[in-house]
N, C-alpha and C positions, 0 to 999 in steps of 0.2 A: 408309593413305588414298591413293587414286587420285590423281594430280596433275591439275589442271584442263585442262592442255594436252592430256593423254592422253585425258580425257573428251571433249573436243570432237573429237579425231582419230576416236575411236571412234563418236561421233555422225554425223560426216561420212561415215564409212565405210559407215554403213547407210542413206545417202540414195539413194532410188530414184525418179528423175523419172518421171512419167507422160507429159509431153510431149516436147520436144526431147531428143535424145540418150538417150531412155529404153534404148534397146538398149545402149549403151555406158556408161551410169552417169555420163556428164560432166554438170556442171551448166551450165545456160544462164545467159547473162547476162539482167538484167531492166532494162527501161526503163519507169519508174513516172511517168505523167504526170497532174498535177492541174490542171485549169483553173478559174478563179474566176468565179462568176456566169454561166455559160454556159447559156442556156436552149435550148429546142428548136426555136426559130424560125430555123434554120439549114438549109441544104441537105444536110446529112448526115442529118437527121431528117424533113425536109420538102422534097421534091424541088421543090415550087413557089416556096420561099422565095426571096426576092432576096437574102438574105445567104449568099453563096456561101462554101463552106468546102471547097476542093478537097484540102487536106492531110489534114483529117480523112476525107475520103471515101477518100484514097488508103491511110489507115491501116486503115480499115474493110475495104478491099478485101483486105487480108492476112489478116484474122481474123474474128472474129464481132461484128457490131453488135446490141446489146441494144436493141430499140426501145422496150420498156416498162421502163426502168431509172429508178429514184428515189433520191434522197438519203436519208440516214438523219434529217437535220434540215435546216431551211430556214435555217440561220444558220451562219457560217463556222465558229466555234470547236466548237460541239457536233457539226457535220457532220464536221469533219476529225478531231477527237479520236476519235470513234466509229468512222469508217472506219479510221483509223491503229491503233487498238488492239482492233477487233473486238468492243467492248462498247457497246451502246446506250446513250442518255441515261437511260433508266428503269433500266438496271443500274447505271451510274456515277454519276449524279446531276449530269452535265454537260449542263445545259439551255440556258445562254445564252452570248453572246459574251464575257463576263467571267468566266465560270466557271473557276476554278482546276483544270484537268484533271488536272495532275500531282498536286495534292494529293489528288484524288479517286481517282486510281490509282498510287500511289506505286512500287509493285512491278510494274505491269502492263508486259510488254514491248510495245513499239510494232511494226508489221511490219518495220521497219527493224532493230530489235534482233533480231528472230527470224533476219534474214539475217545479221547480224553473227555470232551463235552458229552459224550454219550455214557459216560460213567465208567469206562475201562480203566484198568490199570496197564499203562503202556510202558512197556520196557523192551529193551533192545541191546544189540551188541554187533560190533564189525563194521562192514561197510554198508551203509544205508544211503546216507549223502555222499557226494563225492569226497574223497580223502585228500585231495589237493590243498596246497597252502596250509600243510600243518594243521588240518581238521578244521579249518576256517569255513568251510562249507557245511559244516554240521549244525544242526538247528536244535539247540539244548531245550526249547520250549515245546519240542514234539515228544519228549519223553519224560516219564516220571523217574526213570533209572535208565542209565545206559553205560555200557562198557565200551569204551572207544577202541578202535583198531590198535594193537600194539604195534611198535615200529618194525618194519621189515627186518627180519634177521638175514643179515647179509654175510657171505662167507669172506675170509680175510683177503682174498684175490678173486678174480674173475675164473669161473669154472670152465667156461667153453675154450676151445683151442684157437679162438679167433681174437687175438689180444688187440687188434687194431678194429674191431667191429663193435659198434654201437657203444653203450655205456653199461654200468652196473644194472641199471633197470631193464636192460634186454638181454641179460644173461640167461643161462639155462644150465640145468644139471641137477644131480642128486644132493639135495641140501634141505633143512640141516640133518644132522644124523638122527635126531629123536624128534618125532613129531610134535611132542608136547611144547617144544619151542616155537612153533608155527604160529601165525596170525590166526589161521582158521581153526585149530585145535583149541585156543583159548576162547575164541568165539564160540564154537559149539559147546565148550564145557560151561561157559555162562549160561547158555540157553537151556542146556541139560539141567542145570541147578534150578533156573527159574522155573522150568516144567516141573521140577521134583517138590516145589514148595506147595504148601496147602492152598488149595483153590481160593479158600476164603469167600467173603460177600462180593467181591467183585470178579467180573469177568476179565481175563487176560488177553491183552493184545502184545504178542511177542515178535520182534523183528529180529531176523538173523540174517546178517550179511555176511556171506562167504566171499573172501577176496579172489581165490584162485578160481579159475586158471589165469588171472590176470598176471602179466609180466612183473618181474622176471620170473621165468618159468622153472622155479624150483620146487620140487616135491621131494620128501624124504626117501632114503635109499630104497625101503621096501617097495614103493609104488612105482620105482623104475625096475626093480629086479624082476618082478613078476609080469611084466608089461611085454605083450607080443609087439613086434615092430609094425606099427600102423601103416607103414609105406607112405607115400606122398600122396597129397590131394590131387585131383585131374586139373590139368592146365594145358593151354596151347600157347607155343611160343610166341606166335605172332598175334595173339589176344591183343586188343587195344589198337589195332590199326583203324578201326571203324568207330573209335570213340570220338565224341564231338568236342569242340573247344572247351565247352563247360566243364566236362571231366577232367580234362587235362589241366584247366585252371584250378579247380578244386583240389586235385590230388598232387600238385605241383611240389608242394612242401613235404609230402609224404613218401615219395618215391625212393628216397635214400635207403629206406629199409629193405626194399625187394632188390635195388642194384647193389647194395652193400651186401646182402646175403649171396648174390651171385659171385661177387668178387671173393667173398670167403670160401664159397664152394669150389672155386677154381684152386685157391691157395691150399685148402685143406678139405679135400674131398670127404664127403659124409656129414659135413657140418649142417647142412640144410635138413638131412634125414634127422639128425640128433634133435635139431631144434623142434621139429615137428614131434618127435617121439617124447620130447620134454613136455610139450603142451599136452599131449594125450596123458602123461602121468599125473599132471596137474588136475585134469578133469576127474581122473580115478581118485586121486586124493581128495576133492572137493566132493566127490560122490560119497565117500567114506565118511567125511565129517557130517554130511546130511544124514547119513544112516545112525549116527549116534543121536542126533537131535530127534529123529522119527522113533527111535527106540523110547527115549525120555517121553514124546507125547503119547505112544502107545501105553507106558506105564502110569500116566497121569489120569486120575478118576475124571472120566468124562472125556479123555482126549479123543476117543472115537467118533465123538460127535462135534469136534472142533472144526472150524473152517481153516482150510489149509491154502494158500496160494503160493506158487513157486514161478519165478520168472528170472530171466537174465537182461542186464541192461542193454545189451546188444550182442551181435555175433562177432566174428573174428576171421580175417582172412589168413590163411596160411601159405599162401602163393596163388591161390585161384585168382584168375584174371590178373596174374602178374602183380599182385599186390600183398603186402604183409600188413597187418594192423587192422583197425576199424576205420572210421573217419571216411566213409564212402556210401553210396546209396544202392549198391548192389545187393542181390540176395543174401549172399554168405555174410555180409556185415550187418544185416537187419532181421534175418530169421533167427528166432529165439525159442528155447523151450518155454512153455507157459501151461501150468497144471492149475486147475481149481478143484479142490475137494469140498464139496457142499453136501454133507450126508443128507438123505432123504429128499435129495433135489436132482442132483447130477448122478446118473447111473455108474456104479463103478466100473471102470475100464472102459467108459466111454471115449469116442474120439470124435472130435469135430474138425473138418477141413474148410470151415468158413475163414476167410482171411479177416484177421482182426488185429489192432495194434494195441499197445499196452494203454492208451487212453481209457480204455474199458475198466481198468482195474479200479479205480477210484469209485466211480458209480457202482461198480458191481458189488464192492465190499459193504458200501452203505446200506444199498438194497438187502443184501444177504443177511446183514445183521439189525436190520430193522431201524437204522439211523436216518434221520431226515435227508432227503435228497438234496442236491446241490445244482441248481439250474445253471450256473457258470461253467459247469464241466464242460471240456470239449468232446469228451467221449460219452458213450452211451452204455448203460448196464447190459451184460450178457446173460442175465438171467433167464431171458426166453431161450438162448442156445443151451444153458446148463440143463433146462427142462428137456429139450428136443434139440438135438444137433442139427436137425434138418430143418429148423425152424427158418422162417424168411428173415433175411438181413440185407438191408438196403444200401450198405455203404462198403467200400474197400477199405484195405489199410492204408494209413497215410504216414509217411516217413519224412523228416526234415533233418538236413544236415548243413548249417550255415543259412543266413538269410537268402531267401529266395531259391533255394535249392532243395527240391521235392522229389518224393518217389510215391507212386500209387500202385498197391499190388492188389490185383482183382484174382480170382480162381485161376485164370490162365496167364494173365499178362503181367509183366513189370514194366511200367512206364515212369521214366525220369525226366524232369525237366529242370534245367539248371537257370541261375540267376541271369544268364546272358540270352536266355531263349532256346538254346540248343537242347537236344532230347536225344533219349534212348528209349528202344521198345524192345522188350524180349517175350518170345513165346515160350512158356514154360512146359508146355505140353511136347514140344519138338526141341527145344534148347534149354535143359535144365541149367546148365554151366553158363548161360548167358555169353556164348560166343559170337552171335551173330546180331548186330543192331539192325532192326527193321524199320527204324524211324523214318528214314529217307524213302521208303518204298511206298508209291502212291496207292496201292491196294490196301493199306493199312490206315488210310486217313480217317475213317470213321471210328477206328478204335482209338487212335491217338485223341480225336475230338472228345469221345466219350470219357476218356480218363482225364482229360483237361479239366473237366467241370468239378471234378474232387480237389483240384488245387486251392490252398487258402485264399479266400477273398481279401483278407487283410494281412499285411506283413508288418508286425510290430518292429519299431527300430530296435536295434541291437543295444542291450543294456551294457554299461561300462564294465569292464573287467575288475575284479577285486584287486589283483595285483597292482594295476595302475592306479587305483584309488589310494592304496597303501603307500606308493611312492610319493603321491601328490599330497597326502596328508598323513605322515608318518606319526 
């Protein structure tokens, strides 16, 4: 029997990167950045947006920005577990925020484990896996070294003017006084220090998980003080009148957030605007922490040749379609920032408008770094698009939230089918805010039929929730 160390050496010797160092066979460092709840109302994706994200734009200027990129699921746990394992919820059964993802995929290698097997030193900090249940969703085996998220620094009492609205976790305002006391400052500091270490003999895979703009919408005072009022997102009061039963069923438990905000606004005028402004401040704060990490990468020997990917686990509604939060299948909840920097492969400052979902990330990183491919992946590598953003691509983006509920996004259309068979269809050329559901109009029958063909052929049963297993087996 060949010793395991020799096997690893043989595998590593066969690695042939397609990106940086392709000619020499050297393996590039990888900076893997996940941002939480960052939607598309930022200057990176909308030049007219008052929410300025210069560091995101600085990163995009080095590589390719995918302008129609979508999460796999509009909730933290199913999105992150799918992106990090390369398996969709319909394959794994991980549909919810409490789903025990490791029980569903006990033998599945995460993307970090693929890099460990390929000889990389894998380090990380912050929110990479879902932070629910006191970090129980974290996977220690995926890292050689990891700094967990620090606990949320909460003010002594709620900051907003609505004492009867929501919980401490849905609060907003200027907090804490010093940014060094925030989760993300500490995460960024760890990543800056890790990038500052001598490269040594091993290439580095560094995962940086930025928590903001996740609620509560706290950002230090400086990020509120210099922020212009972003105003309110576009919405229509009667939006929702044409929603099918499936949409109402899916959103039933989430409507309290929007209805509660309306009640608060009546009692305390200006609360809704302050809530939106606080989200904007969190985006600017997150961008600043990203800037610190990018500065450290630039100072690292060989940092200009590193592979960098940045993605958000899902978007966020701030009142669009009369909805606040994620947990839906509309555009605003699923459209995310996605940047890939692959020196010598992706042209700096390139943009690609082909719809892709984040199932592409796992196989793409394997190919970029010359690691063995994984045929079990549900997604395909986007290396052809990195080489040529106009290259042929034969599939739309697919999103899932809850078993049987899916959305398909093509260049022009968003199609949604719910578990009860009801549907939505939106024409993004004419209706970018998704105010008019066209699914019942006979003239769109062919479009509906074409998009239905991309729905998953198999729907895995839902895996048990971790919190339920804990109660049954304390």
